[in-house]
N, C-alpha and C positions, 0 to 999 in steps of 0.2 A: 559737881560742881554746882554750887547752891544760890546762885546770882537773886535770885528769887527768892529766894526767901524773906517770909514776911510781908510778902506779897500775898492779897486774897484777891483774886476777879472773878465775874459774875460775867458772862457774855450772853447778849442779848442777839440773837440771830432769826435768820429761815425770814427778815424781814426787809424793806428795801435793800433788795440785793446783796445781804450778807448772808451767803448758804452755809449749812450747818456743818458741811464739809472743812469750810475753813475756817470756822468756831472749834472744831474738833479738833484741826492741827494743833492752833493757840492753846486748848486745853492741853494736849500733851506734854507742848511745850515747855508750858511754863512749869507743868508739876515734873517734869525729869528736872528742870534744875530750882529746885527746891519750894516751888510756889505753891498757891491754895487754886484751882479754878474751877467752875462748874457751868454749864449751861444754866442761863440765867430759867426758874420757873418758879411758880407763886409758891413754894418753897422754899425758894433763896431767901435768906435772914440780909438783909442790907446790912443790917447796924453790923456787919461780921465781915462785909467788904470793902476793900480799899479802891478799888477801881471797877468802874462798871464801863465795858467795852460794846461800844456801840455802832450801827453803819452812821456812817457820816452823812445821810443823806434822809436821816429820817426827823419824823419833825418831833416837835415839842408835844401835840397833843396826842399822837401818838404814843411817843416815850413814857409818857404821865399814865396811859390807858395800860401801858403793858406792864411796868413796874406797881399800879395800884398806888401811887402815892407822886405827890407835890414833890418838883425838883428842890424846889426851892427847903424843904426837910432832910434832905440827904445830906449828910456829912460826910461823901466820899467824892473823888473824881469820877467825872463823867468824860471817857476818853474816845478818841475814833479808834476806829482798827489798826490804822498806822502805828500807834502808839506800841501796842503788842506786836505788831512786826517786824520793827526796827528794837524792840528790847530783845527778841529772839536775834536777830540778824548780830547786833552789836554783843550779846552775851553783857548788859548795861540795862538795867532799868534807867530806863528813858525819862527825862523831866516832865512831867504830865502837863505844865501850864503849857508845850510849843503843840500840845496832843488834845486838846480841851475842847468837845464836840461844841457845834458853835451854839449861842443862847444869849439872853439880852446884856447888858450892864447891869439890872438890876437884878437878874437870876446870880448873875458871876458874885454879888455885890452882897446878897444875902448869905448867899454858901460860903464857907470857910472849909475850905477842905484841910485835911487834915494830913500830914505824911506817917503812912504806916510803915515804911520802913527806909533805914538808911541808904543812902548807894554810895558805895567807898568812890572816893575821888580816886579814879585812875587817869593817867592819860588818856585820851580817847582817840581813838584809831580812825584814820581814814578812810571812808566806806564812799565817795566820791569814785563811783563807778565810768565814772568817764576819763580818770586820771589812774589805771590799773597797773602801772608798770611795778613788776616784784623788786622792789630797791636790795632786796635780800637774798636774790637769790644765791648769793656766795656761803649762805647758811641755810636756805633751804633745801638743796640741791643734796646736801650731807645729809640733813636729818631726814628727809625723804625715802634715801638709801635704809637707813635704818627703820624706819617706820614700815619700809617692804621687806625686811628682812623677819622684823616681828609678825607680819601676817603671813607669811609662810611658816611660821613656826605655832602658829595658831594662836598666839599671844594676844587678845585682842584689847583688854587694857591697857597695853602699851601700845597697839598700833593707835587708839584713839584717843591716845595721850600725846604722841609724837603728830596727830593730824592736828591738832587744835595747837601744837604750838605751831608748824607749818602756817595755818590760817592765821594766825594772830601774825609772824613775823611778815607773810605779805602783806597783810593790811596796813602794815608801821609807813608813816608819811616821810620816814628817814631811812638812812643807811647807818647799820649797826657797826659801830667801830669797836667798841669795847665796851665791856657787858652792866657797866655801871649805869648806861642810857635806857637800859631795862628795870634796871631795879625796884620792885614794890608794883611793878605790872602783873597783871593776870596772865596765869600760865608760864609765868618765868619765877620760877621756885630757883634752892642754892643747887639743885643735882644738876637742872637745865642751864641755867646757868654756866656752871663749871663745863660744861657738852657744848656750847656756844664759846669761851671762853678758847678751849683746844681746837675748834674748827679757825675760828680769827689767826690763832697762833701759828699752827699747825699744816692748815687747810682741809685737816678731814679727821674721823675719829678712829684710834685705837680699835676701838671695837667693830667698825667695820672692817679692819685689817686681821682679827682672830675668826670672824662669820665665813669671811673668805675663802679661811683655811678648809672648812668644812664643807666637804664633797657633797653632802646630801642638801644644804642648803643651797650651795651653787646651782646642784642639777634642778630643784628646787622652783626654786625664782629663776631662771632661766624661761620655765615649761608654762610656770604660771602668769607670764606676759602672753599665750596662746589664749586670742579670747576662747570664753567657757572652760578654760583648765584651770581649775581650784586649787587650793592646798589637798585634797586628798587625792584627787586624781592624780595629780602633782606624784604626790607620794606614793600612789598605788603605780602608777609605771615607774618611778623610780625603783622600787622593788622588784621590778619584772628587766629589768636593765636597759630602761631605755632614757638616754642621759643628756639626749640632744634633740634639737625640733628638728633636724632633718631626721635624725632615726623615727620620731615620733610621726611624724608624714608620711612614712615610708608604713609603719608599722597598721596608721590609719587607714592604707589604701586596703592592705590585706585584709585588716582586721573590722570592717567600718561598723560590723555589729556592738563592739564593745562601746559607744560613743553613740553621742547624743546628734540629732542633727545642728544642733546652735555650734556641738565642739566640732566638727567636722567640717563645717562651713569655715569656724576661727583657725583651724588646721589647714587647711586647704591654701585660704586665703593671706595667713602670718606674714608672711614676705610683704605682698603688699599692704599689708593693715600698720604695719611697722615704718613704710614712707611716709616723710611726715609730709602735710596738704599744705598747700602757702595760702595766703591769704586771697591770692584772686581764686583759686579753686572754690574754696570755700564760701567765695561770694557768687559765686557761680552755680555752684550747687544750690544755696540758699535762695537763689536768686529764682532756681530751676522750681525750687516747693511752695517757694512765695506765690507763685504765677498760676500753681493750682490752688492755693488757700483761699488766695483776692476772686478765683473764678467761681466760688462756691460762697463764701462768706465777704462783701465788700467792705463788711465794718470791723474784720477781722484786724485783731493786734500779732506783731511778726516781729521777733527780735533773734538777730542768732547770739550765744550766749558765749559759756565755758571761756579757753582759753584766744579765739580771736578778740573775745569783747574782754580780755585781760591784755589785748595789745600786743600778744604773741605772733612773731615774723611769721614762724610755723606749728602748724594745731596736729594732735593726737589723730582727731575725732572732728564731726560738724555737732554742734547742741542748738537747736532751735523750740522756742517757746513760742507758742502761740494762743492767743486768747478768743476764744470765740463763745456762745450760747449754743451751736450746736453739735449736739454732740455725737453725731455722725460724723463731724468734719475728717477726723483722722481716719479713717476709713476709709472717705473717698479719694482723701489726698493720697492714701498709699495706692490705691488700687488703680488709678488713673495716671499718676507720676509715672514719666516715661523713665525717670533717670533708677528708680527703686529698684534691686535685679533678687536682692532676698530678704526673708521677714522672719528675723530672728525671733522678734517677739509684738504681741500687736493688742492692746484695749481701747477705748474711749478714751485716754489720757494721756497714753504714750504707747510710744513704735520705738523701739529696737531694731536697727537695721542695717542695710549694705545697699550702698548706691554708687553708681559707676557713671562721673559724665567726660573723663579723658581716659587716659591707657589703664589707671588703676581703679582699685572696687576701695570706697572707703568708707568707715564706718561712720555711722549716721542714726542720733538721739534727736525723737522729737514729742516735747512733752506737753498737751492740751490741756490750758485752765479757763474755768471761767475769766469774764474782762476784768471783773475787780480783783483777782486773783493777780493778774497778770504780771504785774513790776515783783509783786512778792517774791513771785515764782523766778522770776528772772538775776533778782539780786540773790537767792539761796542756790540755785545755778550757778552765778559766777564765783560763790566763793564755797562751793562744792559744800554744800551744809547737808545735804540729804543724807540721813544719815537715821 
């Protein structure tokens, strides 16, 4: 996917609250999608740049001092970081006119921006995250099964391809009833349209049926549902004759040394993790964690994400994003939160673990970011974009 081809960006960072980490994320993503990107330095050739990304709050004098150039002399767009974030999230180069960094009318008139790249005119996807119902669940549920099977087979290429298709279908603002509605849209080539047509006509895919007849695939798909069990371990267990989750649980009790701490917890609590979580329980868990967050940082941002924010009545786990400048906040919250029962992984930026507020243990993921990165992180997690 090279929708950023022809886009050459320079990123002005480490000033006015725009961190180097944020800039690095933007750089990596733009390069991944075919663009050229660099962190601005004295060696940057501005004549080869199509867009300069700057902090929203930077002043004219400060920017001219950094660039060592009058803004009126530039022939490229000066945009804020939101332009970059939305280009990445929507997988389409955004119209810079909506993200122009604040400037005086005289500056805007003197600078005549030149469009360096042509953006393909495709139907826009609905990215209103307050309206997150998946109107195409009848399609995504079948394609997700296919994606999961390719993951089990270790075919990362096809798995990523199907993930992109699923994401695009989820974001469509209409229900797909025939393939003509998708013709010409990104991620919907001829082969994909044929699969969607098959699902619309038959309710499933023949390829899924053939995969289901393969014992190894059936066993590995089942075992990889256990938290911490990847494809390699599942195949190892299959060769040892462990064909069901219950036999895996019995084997782990006898041979705990063959598993990591995370795997043992995942195996032990699998039945509880498999039970869906109501929205009320998600809210109760989140409220307890939120109270701890605000006890340490009253200015923090806090949002429940994942399937809860997408509007699902039942969730698989609890995803939370916190925005704070306190680099130790997550450690303090995890240490003092009464509902946290297991820590699977913990850093200053991310907690992966387990909590219990009612009868069952629940999986909890907490992401901690800078305040100016907060809504970007929320949107990324909503559309399952971390890759």
